[in-house]
N, C-alpha and C positions, 0 to 999 in steps of 0.2 A: 237224860241219859244219853239222848242224841249228841249233846254238846261234849259229854265225856269221850264217845267214840270218835267223835270229830277231832276232840284234842289229842286222843290217842294216835290217830292216823297222822295229825301234822307233826307230831314228835317222832314218830317212826321215820317219816321222810325227811325229816331234818338231820337225823343220825345216819341214815343211810345214803348220804349225799356221795356222790363219787368224786373222789379226789384225783385229779389228774397226775399219773406219774412224771418224775422229772424225765427231763430232755434226755439224760444219758440212759436212762432205763429204755425210754422207747426207741433210741437209737440201736441198743443191744438188741431189743425184741425184733425189729426191722430186719437188722443184719441176721439174727438167727432164723428168721422165716424166709429172707431172700439172699441167701449167701452167696449163689453162684452169681446172681444178679450184681450185687454189689462187688464181687472181685472184677467181674468183667468190666464194671463202669470206672474203677480204680485203674484197670489197665488202660481202657480206651482214654481216660483223663491223662495219664501220665505219658502216653503216646503223642497226644495232640500237644501236650506242652513241649516235648522233645522234638517234634517237627517244626513248630513254632520258633524255638530257640535255634534250631538248625538254620531254618530260613533266615531269621534275622542276622545271625552269625555269616552266613554266605554274602548277604546285601551290605551288611556294614564293611566287611571285608574288601569287595569290590569297589567300595567308594573310596577306602583309603589306602588302597595298593596303587602301585605303578602301573599304568596300562601296559608295559612293556614287560611286567614281570620282572624276573631276574636275569634277563638276557642281557642287560646293561651294567652289571655290577662292574664289569672291568672296563669300561669306557674311560675312565680316568687315566688308563694305561696308553690311551692312543689319543692325544691330543692333535687336533687338526684344524683349529681356527687360525693359525698362523699360515698354514699350508692354503686355505680357502681364501685368506685374505690376498695372499701373494698371487694366487691362481687367478682370481678375480682382476686384480690390477693389470696383470700381464695379458689376459684375454680381453680386456677393455681396451688397450693399444691397438690391437688389430684393427684394421680400417673398414674392414667388414662388419664389425661389431658395433651396435647401437648403445645397448644396455644389457647389463648382467646382473642377475641376483641370486643368491645362494642360501639355502634353508637347510638346516639340519634337523630330522625327525628321527630321533632314536639311532639305528645304525645306517640311515640312508642320507646322503648327502644329496640334495637336489639343485641341479643348475638350471637356471630359465634364462637362457640367451636369446636376444632380439637381435637380429642380424639386417642388413639392407636387402632390399628387394633383388639386386643383382648378384646375391651369393648362390653359387651352385651347391648342388648336394655335396659334391666333394669337398667343398669349402666350409659347409657347415660340419661334415665330419672331421676335417682337420680341425676345425675350432674345439669342437668337443674332445677329441683326442690330446690336443696340445694341454688341457686342462690337468692331465693325468701326470704330467711330469714334474709337477710341484709336490706330488705326495711321496711319501716314503712306501716302499715296500710292504712294511709292517701295516701301514695304515690303508693301504690298497686291498690288502688281504683281509683286514677288519671290515671296512665300510662298503655298501654297495654304493653307487655312484648313477645317479639318474640324470638323463639330459633332455630337456625341452628346448628346441631351437625354432624360434618364431621368426616368420617374416612378414611383413606388412601385406595384407589381403590374400595371403597364402595360408594353407593348414599347416600346424606344427609338424616338426620332424623329431621323432622320439628315439632316444637311445639310452642303454642299459648296460653297467658294466657291474657284474655280479662280485662279492668279495672272493668267490672261488674261481673265479674268471681272470684271465689277465687281459681280455680284448673287450671292446664295447660292440656289443650287439644292437644294430640299427632296425629299427622298424622299417618294414617294406613301404616304399612310397611310390604312389602310382603317378605314371607320366600321361599326358594325353597323346594321341596318335601323332601330333606333329612334335612330340620331343619336351613339350614344355610341362611343367608339373601342374596338377590341377589347382 
């Protein structure tokens, strides 16, 4: 008899085995029980994805775009290479000038002029000002022009001509008490 009871208990436990519900049923049950949590998690996940996409787009655009933006779109309308070459050659002809180099960076033309030690401040200003005569008024109104005039053993002398200005502004140059520059 004990064998029969034991057999019935085994048969009942086999038939009453719990079957796991399908995954979709479990998800539906979880959503039903935690509806607000699921909605908030969905919004959070979507927000994080949007933030990551915006950051990626921002950094990718920075690496592929021009560092000057769209400020140089019309630079082809203002060619200056011939003017620069002529100005450079004429400046080199001056007996006080040892070396001239010119570099264009966007809308800025940089003149670096090395002069002899005996050049005065007025001579350096005249050398810088003489470079302007080789540019057209259109180009002078478009480009900024910067000057760095250097002498051996002396500090450099800086000048600037803005596109909106017609004159060169020279940096203050300090002189010693005896009238010689530092």
